[in-house]
gemmi code that builds the backbone of each chain (N, CA, C; Angstrom):
import gemmi

chains = {
    "A": [
        ("MET", (109.618, 204.495, 175.955), (109.529, 205.482, 177.056), (109.261, 206.781, 176.293)),
        ("LYS", (108.380, 207.735, 177.082), (108.077, 209.104, 176.656), (109.272, 210.001, 176.767)),
        ("ARG", (109.577, 210.641, 175.819), (110.770, 211.580, 175.979), (110.131, 212.788, 176.735)),
        ("SER", (111.066, 213.188, 177.758), (110.840, 214.347, 178.570), (110.991, 215.730, 177.774)),
        ("ASN", (110.062, 216.664, 178.051), (110.300, 218.006, 177.315), (111.014, 218.901, 178.224)),
        ("ALA", (111.396, 218.383, 179.483), (112.054, 219.315, 180.444), (113.311, 219.934, 179.864)),
        ("PRO", (114.329, 219.195, 179.123), (115.449, 219.777, 178.697), (115.140, 221.126, 177.826)),
        ("ILE", (113.999, 221.184, 177.076), (113.782, 222.306, 176.370), (113.583, 223.582, 177.241)),
        ("PHE", (112.810, 223.363, 178.241), (112.476, 224.508, 179.328), (113.776, 224.840, 180.000)),
        ("TRP", (114.556, 223.766, 180.341), (115.773, 224.074, 181.082), (116.704, 224.840, 180.190)),
        ("LEU", (116.828, 224.530, 178.995), (117.659, 225.253, 177.994), (117.300, 226.731, 177.839)),
        ("LEU", (115.932, 226.969, 177.737), (115.380, 228.243, 177.668), (115.728, 229.167, 178.868)),
        ("PHE", (115.649, 228.416, 180.101), (115.864, 228.982, 181.314), (117.345, 229.407, 181.412)),
        ("GLY", (118.228, 228.453, 180.938), (119.773, 228.764, 181.024), (120.133, 229.870, 180.113)),
        ("ALA", (119.608, 229.801, 178.951), (119.928, 230.732, 177.851), (119.406, 232.153, 178.214)),
        ("GLY", (118.195, 232.230, 178.806), (117.623, 233.522, 179.365), (118.367, 234.110, 180.525)),
        ("GLY", (118.853, 232.984, 181.422), (119.574, 233.573, 182.565), (120.934, 234.141, 182.291)),
        ("MET", (121.513, 233.538, 181.219), (122.800, 233.988, 180.751), (122.613, 235.463, 180.137)),
        ("LEU", (121.692, 235.372, 179.194), (121.481, 236.733, 178.523), (121.057, 237.870, 179.432)),
        ("SER", (120.211, 237.541, 180.367), (119.916, 238.600, 181.324), (120.954, 238.932, 182.307)),
        ("ALA", (121.871, 237.922, 182.599), (122.960, 238.358, 183.389), (124.065, 239.235, 182.697)),
        ("LEU", (124.238, 238.955, 181.371), (125.090, 239.755, 180.579), (124.574, 241.103, 180.240)),
        ("LEU", (123.302, 241.161, 179.932), (122.658, 242.474, 179.298), (121.706, 243.107, 180.120)),
        ("GLY", (121.045, 242.420, 181.099), (119.988, 242.940, 181.857), (120.094, 244.300, 182.417)),
        ("THR", (121.322, 244.401, 183.197), (121.615, 245.613, 183.873), (121.786, 246.808, 182.970)),
        ("ALA", (122.521, 246.695, 181.877), (122.651, 247.677, 181.111), (121.361, 248.100, 180.258)),
        ("LEU", (120.594, 247.206, 179.882), (119.342, 247.317, 179.150), (118.428, 248.187, 180.061)),
        ("VAL", (118.237, 247.727, 181.350), (117.332, 248.406, 182.386), (117.855, 249.845, 182.530)),
        ("PHE", (119.096, 249.920, 182.540), (119.777, 251.282, 182.806), (119.387, 252.285, 181.573)),
        ("ILE", (119.546, 251.753, 180.378), (119.376, 252.547, 179.219), (117.875, 252.999, 178.968)),
        ("THR", (117.044, 251.886, 178.902), (115.527, 252.257, 178.678), (114.806, 252.719, 179.843)),
        ("GLY", (115.182, 252.249, 180.997), (114.336, 252.646, 182.061), (114.851, 253.862, 182.814)),
        ("LEU", (116.200, 254.199, 182.850), (116.615, 255.346, 183.635), (117.348, 256.415, 182.831)),
        ("ALA", (118.291, 255.934, 181.981), (119.078, 256.943, 181.386), (118.300, 257.869, 180.300)),
        ("VAL", (117.562, 257.186, 179.480), (116.773, 257.780, 178.473), (115.617, 258.634, 179.051)),
        ("PRO", (114.789, 257.971, 179.934), (113.773, 258.851, 180.586), (114.263, 260.085, 181.361)),
        ("LEU", (115.373, 259.994, 181.864), (115.940, 261.072, 182.765), (116.793, 261.950, 181.944)),
        ("GLY", (117.163, 261.441, 180.673), (117.845, 262.402, 179.696), (119.376, 262.553, 180.106)),
        ("TRP", (119.760, 261.636, 181.067), (121.082, 261.597, 181.529), (121.657, 260.263, 181.994)),
        ("PRO", (122.795, 259.814, 181.509), (123.815, 260.435, 180.629), (123.454, 260.238, 179.175)),
        ("LEU", (122.478, 259.504, 178.779), (122.190, 259.489, 177.422), (121.107, 260.455, 177.078)),
        ("PRO", (121.082, 260.911, 175.853), (120.081, 262.006, 175.526), (118.660, 261.601, 175.693)),
        ("GLY", (117.770, 262.472, 176.074), (116.381, 262.069, 176.242), (115.578, 261.726, 174.934)),
        ("ASP", (116.150, 262.174, 173.791), (115.634, 261.869, 172.547), (116.207, 260.774, 171.773)),
        ("LEU", (116.836, 259.858, 172.549), (117.410, 258.818, 171.924), (116.457, 257.864, 171.229)),
        ("LEU", (115.267, 257.812, 171.878), (114.357, 256.710, 171.367), (113.065, 257.546, 170.769)),
        ("THR", (113.370, 258.675, 170.029), (112.112, 259.215, 169.259), (111.570, 258.234, 168.401)),
        ("TYR", (110.329, 258.526, 167.952), (109.629, 257.432, 167.196), (110.336, 257.180, 165.861)),
        ("PRO", (110.793, 258.090, 165.066), (111.585, 257.732, 163.715), (112.650, 256.860, 163.890)),
        ("ARG", (113.492, 257.237, 165.133), (114.682, 256.499, 165.415), (114.389, 255.148, 165.895)),
        ("ALA", (113.468, 254.917, 166.798), (112.981, 253.684, 167.377), (112.418, 252.790, 166.245)),
        ("LEU", (111.667, 253.355, 165.306), (111.092, 252.594, 164.188), (112.165, 252.020, 163.271)),
        ("ALA", (113.139, 253.005, 163.041), (114.149, 252.582, 162.099), (115.057, 251.446, 162.699)),
        ("PHE", (115.235, 251.618, 163.848), (115.923, 250.510, 164.733), (115.158, 249.242, 164.660)),
        ("ALA", (114.009, 249.202, 164.837), (113.126, 247.881, 165.018), (112.908, 247.382, 163.694)),
        ("GLN", (113.219, 248.153, 162.564), (113.002, 247.683, 161.259), (114.186, 246.895, 160.642)),
        ("GLN", (115.282, 247.112, 161.227), (116.544, 246.360, 160.910), (116.289, 244.829, 161.379)),
        ("TRP", (116.628, 244.000, 160.419), (116.456, 242.452, 161.004), (117.234, 242.198, 162.099)),
        ("PHE", (118.349, 242.715, 162.264), (119.403, 242.254, 163.312), (118.713, 242.849, 164.627)),
        ("ALA", (118.379, 244.100, 164.577), (117.872, 244.672, 165.843), (116.416, 244.042, 166.293)),
        ("LYS", (115.719, 243.738, 165.233), (114.296, 242.884, 165.429), (114.666, 241.624, 166.131)),
        ("GLY", (115.613, 240.937, 165.505), (115.916, 239.687, 166.173), (116.434, 239.752, 167.564)),
        ("PHE", (117.251, 240.869, 167.758), (117.807, 241.129, 169.238), (116.707, 241.326, 170.109)),
        ("LEU", (115.709, 242.215, 169.774), (114.598, 242.536, 170.701), (113.770, 241.280, 170.993)),
        ("PHE", (113.475, 240.413, 169.931), (112.800, 239.267, 170.035), (113.471, 238.238, 171.046)),
        ("VAL", (114.722, 238.096, 170.673), (115.458, 237.026, 171.645), (115.585, 237.571, 173.153)),
        ("VAL", (115.777, 238.798, 173.240), (115.730, 239.390, 174.683), (114.547, 239.215, 175.248)),
        ("ILE", (113.329, 239.594, 174.546), (112.079, 239.633, 175.502), (111.677, 238.237, 175.726)),
        ("THR", (111.898, 237.224, 174.713), (111.356, 235.878, 174.836), (112.247, 235.121, 175.752)),
        ("LEU", (113.494, 235.292, 175.681), (114.536, 234.462, 176.658), (114.350, 234.953, 178.128)),
        ("PHE", (114.142, 236.230, 178.251), (113.988, 236.828, 179.570), (112.773, 236.230, 180.068)),
        ("ALA", (111.642, 236.100, 179.340), (110.290, 235.642, 179.940), (110.445, 234.140, 180.194)),
        ("TRP", (110.998, 233.415, 179.345), (111.040, 231.945, 179.521), (111.977, 231.620, 180.696)),
        ("HIS", (113.151, 232.393, 180.853), (113.937, 232.234, 182.112), (113.146, 232.454, 183.380)),
        ("ALA", (112.417, 233.642, 183.337), (111.787, 234.045, 184.531), (110.708, 233.035, 184.921)),
        ("VAL", (109.816, 232.631, 184.067), (108.661, 231.909, 184.423), (109.203, 230.516, 184.839)),
        ("HIS", (110.212, 230.106, 184.283), (110.771, 228.646, 184.651), (111.159, 228.688, 186.197)),
        ("ARG", (111.909, 229.768, 186.471), (112.504, 230.032, 187.730), (111.376, 230.308, 188.797)),
        ("ILE", (110.413, 231.083, 188.401), (109.142, 231.357, 189.280), (108.339, 230.128, 189.585)),
        ("PHE", (108.213, 229.173, 188.458), (107.478, 228.082, 188.528), (108.059, 227.183, 189.667)),
        ("HIS", (109.440, 227.057, 189.583), (110.212, 226.095, 190.373), (110.306, 226.733, 191.871)),
        ("SER", (109.986, 227.978, 192.058), (110.028, 228.538, 193.359), (108.735, 228.513, 194.074)),
        ("LEU", (107.677, 228.222, 193.443), (106.320, 228.266, 193.885), (106.252, 227.434, 195.158)),
        ("HIS", (106.718, 226.191, 195.061), (106.678, 225.233, 196.263), (107.277, 225.873, 197.530)),
        ("ASP", (108.415, 226.607, 197.321), (109.186, 227.271, 198.340), (108.286, 228.192, 199.092)),
        ("ILE", (107.379, 228.968, 198.573), (106.489, 229.930, 199.071), (105.101, 229.413, 199.374)),
        ("GLY", (105.076, 227.965, 199.308), (103.745, 227.380, 199.854), (102.598, 227.294, 198.760)),
        ("VAL", (102.935, 227.484, 197.528), (102.025, 227.426, 196.364), (102.256, 226.110, 195.728)),
        ("HIS", (101.141, 225.337, 195.548), (101.193, 224.184, 194.930), (101.558, 224.318, 193.390)),
        ("ASN", (102.670, 223.674, 193.074), (103.076, 223.856, 191.550), (102.494, 222.622, 190.689)),
        ("GLY", (101.186, 222.743, 190.525), (100.397, 221.768, 189.728), (100.284, 222.249, 188.317)),
        ("ALA", (99.272, 221.538, 187.656), (98.895, 221.869, 186.321), (98.570, 223.382, 186.095)),
        ("LEU", (97.685, 223.950, 186.950), (97.276, 225.312, 186.827), (98.441, 226.284, 186.795)),
        ("ALA", (99.311, 226.110, 187.841), (100.543, 226.878, 187.967), (101.478, 226.779, 186.733)),
        ("LYS", (101.450, 225.576, 186.298), (102.315, 225.329, 185.108), (101.774, 226.054, 183.921)),
        ("LEU", (100.452, 226.050, 183.926), (99.750, 226.676, 182.603), (99.948, 228.152, 182.647)),
        ("VAL", (99.801, 228.691, 183.852), (99.908, 230.200, 184.090), (101.361, 230.671, 183.728)),
        ("CYS", (102.361, 229.918, 184.258), (103.818, 230.228, 184.183), (104.216, 230.164, 182.575)),
        ("TYR", (104.138, 228.953, 182.126), (104.599, 228.756, 180.799), (103.636, 229.343, 179.657)),
        ("GLY", (102.340, 229.372, 179.995), (101.337, 229.981, 179.088), (101.668, 231.450, 178.964)),
        ("GLY", (102.100, 232.104, 180.236), (102.451, 233.472, 180.099), (103.614, 233.763, 179.231)),
        ("ALA", (104.582, 233.077, 179.356), (105.822, 233.085, 178.546), (105.356, 232.985, 177.060)),
        ("ALA", (104.486, 231.983, 176.724), (104.223, 231.657, 175.337), (103.363, 232.859, 174.934)),
        ("LEU", (102.552, 233.529, 175.724), (101.703, 234.711, 175.278), (102.729, 235.845, 174.921)),
        ("ILE", (103.585, 235.989, 175.814), (104.614, 237.067, 175.545), (105.330, 236.968, 174.262)),
        ("THR", (105.677, 235.600, 174.050), (106.469, 235.294, 172.835), (105.655, 235.627, 171.582)),
        ("ILE", (104.264, 235.323, 171.580), (103.422, 235.537, 170.396), (103.167, 237.045, 170.299)),
        ("VAL", (102.812, 237.661, 171.318), (102.583, 239.119, 171.227), (103.813, 239.907, 170.681)),
        ("ALA", (105.051, 239.437, 171.159), (106.227, 240.195, 170.810), (106.541, 239.837, 169.329)),
        ("ALA", (106.290, 238.553, 168.917), (106.543, 238.254, 167.476), (105.546, 239.024, 166.585)),
        ("VAL", (104.277, 239.179, 166.893), (103.356, 239.721, 166.044), (103.646, 241.283, 165.889)),
        ("ALA", (103.962, 241.822, 167.153), (104.326, 243.393, 167.153), (105.596, 243.541, 166.358)),
        ("LEU", (106.529, 242.712, 166.428), (107.872, 243.019, 165.655), (107.746, 242.682, 164.175)),
        ("LEU", (106.868, 241.842, 163.861), (106.655, 241.453, 162.433), (105.802, 242.580, 161.786)),
        ("SER", (104.768, 243.138, 162.569), (103.956, 244.178, 162.054), (104.610, 245.455, 161.943)),
        ("ILE", (105.740, 245.735, 162.636), (106.591, 246.898, 162.392), (107.141, 246.966, 161.013)),
        ("GLY", (107.326, 245.714, 160.557), (107.914, 245.648, 158.997), (109.411, 245.635, 159.009)),
        ("PHE", (110.014, 245.503, 157.741), (111.324, 245.507, 157.565), (111.838, 246.649, 156.775)),
    ],
    "B": [
        ("MET", (90.799, 206.203, 219.219), (91.122, 207.252, 218.215), (91.400, 206.634, 216.947)),
        ("ASN", (90.682, 207.201, 215.965), (90.939, 206.643, 214.527), (92.270, 207.246, 213.959)),
        ("ARG", (92.587, 206.751, 212.926), (93.910, 207.075, 212.564), (93.891, 208.456, 211.901)),
        ("LYS", (92.833, 208.909, 211.331), (92.776, 210.204, 210.813), (93.063, 211.334, 211.904)),
        ("ALA", (92.431, 211.140, 212.908), (92.477, 212.029, 214.152), (93.879, 212.110, 214.685)),
        ("ALA", (94.506, 210.967, 214.637), (95.814, 210.805, 215.215), (96.882, 211.617, 214.169)),
        ("VAL", (96.647, 211.486, 212.952), (97.475, 212.218, 211.983), (97.257, 213.824, 212.177)),
        ("SER", (96.005, 214.194, 212.471), (95.762, 215.634, 212.503), (96.238, 216.182, 213.761)),
        ("LYS", (96.486, 215.256, 214.676), (97.096, 215.861, 216.073), (98.535, 215.776, 216.156)),
        ("ALA", (99.058, 215.071, 215.151), (100.590, 214.981, 215.060), (101.152, 216.397, 214.862)),
        ("TYR", (102.333, 216.500, 215.460), (103.012, 217.847, 215.379), (103.528, 218.046, 213.835)),
        ("VAL", (103.078, 219.185, 213.316), (103.671, 219.608, 212.072), (104.510, 220.698, 212.280)),
        ("ARG", (105.773, 220.774, 211.785), (106.541, 221.930, 211.941), (105.987, 222.969, 211.039)),
        ("PRO", (105.804, 224.192, 211.708), (105.221, 225.235, 210.741), (106.213, 225.747, 209.633)),
        ("MET", (105.853, 225.682, 208.409), (106.831, 226.159, 207.432), (106.698, 227.694, 207.032)),
        ("HIS", (105.668, 228.316, 207.576), (105.329, 229.681, 207.130), (106.627, 230.512, 207.418)),
        ("GLY", (107.133, 231.223, 206.364), (108.378, 232.075, 206.620), (109.593, 231.343, 206.923)),
        ("TRP", (109.796, 230.121, 206.313), (110.862, 229.271, 206.741), (112.274, 229.805, 206.313)),
        ("TRP", (112.187, 230.593, 205.160), (113.317, 230.998, 204.637), (113.932, 232.319, 205.333)),
        ("ARG", (113.045, 232.888, 206.227), (113.584, 234.047, 206.868), (114.432, 233.550, 208.239)),
        ("ARG", (114.477, 232.207, 208.494), (115.068, 231.715, 209.664), (116.647, 231.712, 209.526)),
        ("ASP", (117.145, 231.647, 208.143), (118.522, 231.550, 207.988), (118.954, 232.461, 206.918)),
        ("PRO", (120.161, 233.185, 207.135), (120.607, 234.080, 206.073), (120.818, 233.336, 204.778)),
        ("PHE", (121.283, 232.126, 204.800), (121.461, 231.437, 203.553), (120.263, 231.289, 202.771)),
        ("PHE", (119.099, 231.011, 203.333), (117.833, 230.855, 202.737), (117.332, 232.248, 202.248)),
        ("VAL", (117.690, 233.249, 203.057), (117.334, 234.594, 202.505), (118.040, 235.040, 201.137)),
        ("ARG", (119.347, 234.656, 201.204), (120.078, 234.894, 200.021), (119.318, 234.060, 198.810)),
        ("TYR", (119.097, 232.760, 199.163), (118.527, 231.992, 198.019), (117.223, 232.475, 197.439)),
        ("MET", (116.320, 233.102, 198.420), (115.042, 233.602, 197.989), (115.222, 234.904, 197.293)),
        ("ALA", (116.242, 235.766, 197.682), (116.565, 237.015, 196.966), (117.042, 236.719, 195.563)),
        ("ARG", (117.754, 235.648, 195.435), (118.412, 235.218, 194.129), (117.107, 234.714, 193.219)),
        ("GLU", (116.388, 233.970, 193.762), (115.144, 233.514, 192.991), (114.180, 234.575, 192.720)),
        ("ALA", (114.010, 235.602, 193.579), (113.089, 236.775, 193.382), (113.575, 237.561, 192.249)),
        ("THR", (114.919, 237.460, 191.824), (115.264, 238.230, 190.639), (114.554, 237.873, 189.308)),
        ("ALA", (113.970, 236.698, 189.321), (113.079, 236.234, 188.162), (111.960, 237.221, 188.010)),
        ("LEU", (111.344, 237.642, 189.137), (110.217, 238.631, 189.075), (110.670, 239.826, 188.185)),
        ("ALA", (111.917, 240.349, 188.564), (112.368, 241.484, 187.763), (112.632, 241.258, 186.391)),
        ("VAL", (113.273, 240.051, 186.085), (113.476, 239.736, 184.698), (111.959, 239.654, 183.852)),
        ("LEU", (111.172, 239.063, 184.581), (109.824, 238.949, 184.002), (109.201, 240.375, 183.662)),
        ("ALA", (109.275, 241.091, 184.783), (108.658, 242.641, 184.602), (109.413, 243.324, 183.496)),
        ("TYR", (110.608, 243.112, 183.409), (111.312, 243.900, 182.209), (110.937, 243.388, 180.961)),
        ("ALA", (110.681, 242.012, 180.835), (110.250, 241.365, 179.527), (108.762, 241.974, 179.277)),
        ("ILE", (108.103, 242.286, 180.104), (106.670, 242.691, 179.933), (106.768, 244.164, 179.615)),
        ("VAL", (107.662, 244.957, 180.171), (107.860, 246.370, 179.908), (108.200, 246.549, 178.392)),
        ("LEU", (109.220, 245.664, 177.945), (109.654, 245.585, 176.540), (108.662, 245.252, 175.495)),
        ("THR", (107.863, 244.194, 176.020), (106.794, 243.622, 175.042), (105.715, 244.734, 174.803)),
        ("VAL", (105.405, 245.499, 176.005), (104.522, 246.560, 175.811), (105.074, 247.715, 174.794)),
        ("GLY", (106.471, 247.900, 175.071), (107.099, 248.885, 174.091), (107.052, 248.613, 172.748)),
        ("VAL", (107.251, 247.175, 172.246), (107.368, 246.924, 170.845), (105.835, 246.898, 170.348)),
        ("VAL", (104.885, 246.610, 171.233), (103.433, 246.676, 170.695), (103.107, 248.153, 170.559)),
        ("ARG", (103.453, 248.994, 171.443), (103.091, 250.553, 171.164), (103.870, 251.040, 170.071)),
        ("LEU", (105.107, 250.503, 169.693), (105.936, 251.076, 168.495), (104.993, 250.544, 167.428)),
        ("ALA", (104.669, 249.374, 167.325), (103.978, 248.802, 166.051), (102.636, 249.485, 165.957)),
        ("GLN", (101.953, 250.180, 167.084), (100.726, 250.956, 166.917), (100.775, 252.349, 166.343)),
        ("GLY", (102.117, 252.814, 166.310), (102.224, 254.088, 165.768), (102.894, 255.176, 166.690)),
        ("GLU", (102.964, 256.397, 166.217), (103.773, 257.422, 166.899), (103.007, 257.762, 168.138)),
        ("ALA", (101.744, 258.060, 168.061), (101.143, 258.517, 169.499), (101.266, 257.468, 170.361)),
        ("ALA", (101.001, 256.199, 170.184), (101.156, 255.057, 171.006), (102.595, 255.087, 171.728)),
        ("TRP", (103.560, 255.102, 170.735), (104.966, 254.967, 171.139), (105.270, 256.236, 172.140)),
        ("ASN", (104.871, 257.473, 171.756), (105.101, 258.582, 172.617), (104.497, 258.369, 174.051)),
        ("GLY", (103.371, 257.786, 174.010), (102.638, 257.427, 175.283), (103.552, 256.678, 176.205)),
        ("TRP", (104.075, 255.634, 175.499), (105.034, 254.612, 176.185), (106.289, 255.403, 176.933)),
        ("LEU", (106.840, 256.174, 176.046), (107.959, 257.011, 176.459), (107.602, 257.881, 177.699)),
        ("GLN", (106.350, 258.414, 177.530), (105.904, 259.469, 178.597), (105.857, 258.561, 179.943)),
        ("ALA", (105.209, 257.366, 179.857), (105.023, 256.421, 181.002), (106.336, 256.056, 181.558)),
        ("LEU", (107.381, 255.928, 180.701), (108.643, 255.514, 181.282), (109.216, 256.742, 182.137)),
        ("ARG", (108.842, 257.990, 181.798), (109.327, 259.094, 182.565), (108.646, 259.424, 183.890)),
        ("SER", (107.517, 258.717, 184.246), (106.722, 258.858, 185.397), (107.632, 258.438, 186.633)),
        ("PRO", (107.406, 259.063, 187.735), (108.162, 258.754, 188.982), (107.985, 257.284, 189.264)),
        ("TRP", (106.778, 256.578, 189.207), (106.700, 255.344, 189.497), (107.403, 254.268, 188.640)),
        ("SER", (107.574, 254.681, 187.368), (108.320, 253.987, 186.318), (109.787, 254.047, 186.769)),
        ("LEU", (110.302, 255.268, 187.031), (111.698, 255.328, 187.512), (111.986, 254.569, 188.697)),
        ("LEU", (111.139, 254.524, 189.685), (111.246, 253.863, 190.888), (111.350, 252.399, 190.528)),
        ("LEU", (110.406, 251.931, 189.735), (110.353, 250.550, 189.380), (111.694, 250.035, 188.587)),
        ("HIS", (112.191, 250.997, 187.762), (113.419, 250.518, 186.983), (114.715, 250.634, 188.050)),
        ("ALA", (114.651, 251.630, 188.959), (115.681, 251.460, 190.044), (115.710, 250.311, 190.645)),
        ("VAL", (114.449, 249.630, 191.070), (114.544, 248.321, 191.628), (114.868, 247.336, 190.718)),
        ("LEU", (114.466, 247.355, 189.415), (114.836, 246.274, 188.459), (116.366, 246.297, 188.279)),
        ("LEU", (116.873, 247.596, 188.248), (118.404, 247.663, 188.132), (119.185, 246.867, 189.214)),
        ("VAL", (118.709, 247.140, 190.484), (119.414, 246.447, 191.622), (119.187, 244.886, 191.457)),
        ("ALA", (117.972, 244.463, 191.056), (117.643, 243.005, 190.824), (118.491, 242.439, 189.837)),
        ("MET", (118.740, 243.103, 188.632), (119.479, 242.697, 187.645), (121.030, 242.502, 188.142)),
        ("VAL", (121.465, 243.332, 188.863), (122.814, 243.342, 189.362), (123.011, 242.066, 190.237)),
        ("VAL", (121.833, 241.861, 191.095), (121.965, 240.640, 192.085), (121.964, 239.513, 191.189)),
        ("HIS", (121.150, 239.533, 190.123), (120.927, 238.321, 189.361), (122.273, 238.052, 188.571)),
        ("ALA", (123.019, 239.055, 188.031), (124.229, 238.831, 187.292), (125.274, 238.339, 188.340)),
        ("LYS", (125.431, 238.967, 189.567), (126.414, 238.498, 190.495), (126.156, 237.082, 190.927)),
        ("SER", (124.820, 236.642, 191.179), (124.543, 235.278, 191.656), (124.567, 234.322, 190.463)),
        ("TRP", (124.211, 234.640, 189.292), (124.186, 233.646, 188.234), (125.631, 233.136, 188.031)),
        ("PHE", (126.621, 234.046, 188.053), (127.956, 233.638, 187.773), (128.643, 233.016, 189.019)),
        ("GLU", (128.018, 233.279, 190.290), (128.427, 232.585, 191.455), (127.998, 231.055, 191.326)),
        ("ILE", (126.822, 230.861, 190.870), (126.339, 229.492, 190.806), (126.959, 228.670, 189.598)),
        ("MET", (127.297, 229.425, 188.501), (127.705, 228.763, 187.279), (128.793, 227.757, 187.414)),
        ("PRO", (129.869, 227.898, 188.359), (130.790, 226.791, 188.536), (130.163, 225.390, 188.769)),
        ("LYS", (128.901, 225.482, 189.478), (128.437, 224.314, 190.083), (127.433, 223.688, 189.007)),
        ("THR", (127.028, 224.620, 187.962), (126.009, 224.094, 187.206), (126.597, 223.762, 185.688)),
        ("MET", (127.841, 224.102, 185.471), (128.372, 223.791, 184.261), (129.324, 222.605, 184.137)),
        ("PRO", (129.595, 222.030, 182.983), (130.695, 220.847, 182.973), (132.044, 221.428, 183.374)),
        ("MET", (132.858, 220.475, 183.980), (134.333, 220.980, 184.106), (135.001, 221.523, 182.876)),
        ("ILE", (135.787, 222.489, 183.065), (136.739, 222.847, 182.092), (138.052, 222.618, 182.392)),
        ("VAL", (138.734, 221.960, 181.525), (140.224, 221.565, 181.694), (140.957, 222.279, 180.736)),
        ("ILE", (141.930, 223.171, 181.190), (142.785, 223.890, 180.422), (144.203, 223.414, 180.784)),
        ("GLY", (145.081, 222.957, 179.991), (146.428, 222.557, 180.230), (146.569, 221.565, 181.235)),
        ("GLY", (145.530, 220.584, 181.225), (145.587, 219.460, 182.225), (145.195, 219.897, 183.635)),
        ("ARG", (144.668, 221.228, 183.782), (144.294, 221.419, 185.209), (142.869, 222.005, 185.127)),
        ("ARG", (141.952, 221.668, 186.068), (140.572, 222.142, 186.129), (140.627, 223.567, 186.351)),
        ("VAL", (139.734, 224.253, 185.701), (139.539, 225.713, 185.811), (138.788, 226.064, 187.132)),
        ("GLY", (139.351, 226.742, 187.965), (138.710, 226.949, 189.403), (137.391, 227.718, 189.344)),
        ("ALA", (136.633, 227.395, 190.373), (135.283, 228.028, 190.574), (135.396, 229.656, 190.507)),
        ("ALA", (136.447, 230.186, 191.201), (136.532, 231.540, 191.258), (136.932, 232.256, 189.853)),
        ("THR", (137.696, 231.434, 189.159), (138.005, 231.992, 187.836), (136.811, 232.013, 186.889)),
        ("ILE", (136.106, 231.021, 186.913), (134.749, 231.009, 186.158), (133.799, 232.107, 186.485)),
        ("THR", (133.658, 232.334, 187.828), (132.799, 233.299, 188.283), (133.340, 234.760, 187.982)),
        ("ARG", (134.525, 235.167, 188.118), (135.206, 236.267, 187.740), (135.050, 236.540, 186.231)),
        ("SER", (135.286, 235.469, 185.477), (135.146, 235.593, 183.987), (133.682, 236.074, 183.609)),
        ("GLY", (132.814, 235.456, 184.244), (131.241, 235.886, 184.050), (131.157, 237.216, 184.302)),
        ("TRP", (131.573, 237.663, 185.505), (131.310, 239.129, 185.882), (132.086, 240.052, 184.848)),
        ("ALA", (133.231, 239.639, 184.527), (134.152, 240.500, 183.507), (133.242, 240.537, 182.172)),
        ("ALA", (132.653, 239.445, 181.820), (131.925, 239.366, 180.519), (130.624, 240.317, 180.647)),
        ("THR", (130.041, 240.392, 181.907), (128.842, 241.292, 182.010), (129.300, 242.782, 181.940)),
        ("VAL", (130.548, 243.002, 182.466), (131.148, 244.408, 182.432), (131.298, 244.883, 180.975)),
        ("VAL", (131.924, 243.915, 180.289), (132.251, 244.181, 178.898), (131.010, 244.352, 178.094)),
        ("ALA", (130.016, 243.466, 178.161), (128.681, 243.655, 177.398), (128.043, 244.870, 177.826)),
        ("SER", (128.058, 245.216, 179.112), (127.546, 246.488, 179.390), (128.055, 247.756, 178.701)),
        ("ILE", (129.474, 247.704, 178.878), (130.072, 248.855, 178.147), (129.884, 248.938, 176.682)),
        ("ALA", (129.810, 247.638, 176.017), (129.416, 247.618, 174.563), (128.031, 248.133, 174.307)),
        ("LEU", (127.061, 247.648, 175.174), (125.633, 248.255, 174.982), (125.494, 249.687, 175.148)),
        ("LEU", (126.229, 250.224, 176.200), (126.232, 251.674, 176.402), (126.807, 252.449, 175.264)),
        ("THR", (127.967, 251.870, 174.801), (128.637, 252.517, 173.675), (127.689, 252.529, 172.401)),
        ("ILE", (127.001, 251.414, 172.119), (126.089, 251.398, 171.052), (125.014, 252.352, 171.065)),
        ("ALA", (124.421, 252.536, 172.315), (123.497, 253.479, 172.582), (123.913, 254.885, 172.298)),
        ("TRP", (125.054, 255.103, 172.877), (125.736, 256.515, 172.718), (125.984, 256.742, 171.217)),
        ("TRP", (126.292, 255.678, 170.442), (126.653, 255.888, 168.938), (125.321, 256.043, 168.143)),
        ("LEU", (124.124, 255.391, 168.630), (122.879, 255.538, 167.967), (122.248, 256.869, 168.105)),
        ("ARG", (122.812, 257.662, 169.015), (122.137, 258.987, 169.355), (122.039, 259.917, 168.279)),
        ("ARG", (123.051, 259.796, 167.351), (123.135, 260.793, 166.143), (121.981, 260.469, 165.199)),
    ],
}
model = gemmi.Model(1)
for chain_id, residues in chains.items():
    chain = gemmi.Chain(chain_id)
    for i, (resn, *xyz) in enumerate(residues, 1):
        res = gemmi.Residue()
        res.name, res.seqid = resn, gemmi.SeqId(i, " ")
        for name, pos in zip(("N", "CA", "C"), xyz):
            atom = gemmi.Atom()
            atom.name, atom.element = name, gemmi.Element(name[0])
            atom.pos, atom.b_iso = gemmi.Position(*pos), 0.0
            res.add_atom(atom)
        chain.add_residue(res)
    model.add_chain(chain)
structure = gemmi.Structure()
structure.add_model(model)
structure.setup_entities()
């Protein structure tokens, strides 16, 4: 019997769902609202030297990679399984677009984070 | 009448907008739609790390884009979606996880849900504290 690859995608969906439930709200607030508005966090929190130094630490680099990829894999899995509900056929093409999109985000994030250096 | 014509004349219940018929389904779709926000934020962050890798000018352009009214509006929507996601994720969790037995008694659904929400509050405070601490 061929082993199913479904548990892998389900695991990524679950892990990403948990991580985004725990951290998503605060992360969106920090990077998308508080820092751009300069309140309540200072507007210069993410200046280039500071952001670069942050992303060069292995722990922060790993954190960024895990957040980006798990959020992406969680989202595409959920979107793929909702397609039928909105009348879109969830066939091979939809699968390719959804999971291919997450794979692309994973590769782009990995290349960018590695090229930032340590 | 051949069989094909009979099939095509048979009544088919229209499914368009099915989820708007019942508040339960509306909540279900709102919950599933939070995935769009999670994906959007993953893309925003991916663009961020790419711009950071490209150098100071590119990074400053990304920061500038985050300050635009459209970006602020987008992130306000994303923030609401993330709250809905966190709320519903832990509401569903008792149904998706294995039973937990402590002291011979099954841990109740409400306890699991509240523990999850509490964990989100603690994690959010921790992240904000770290961000505040990184400002120096």
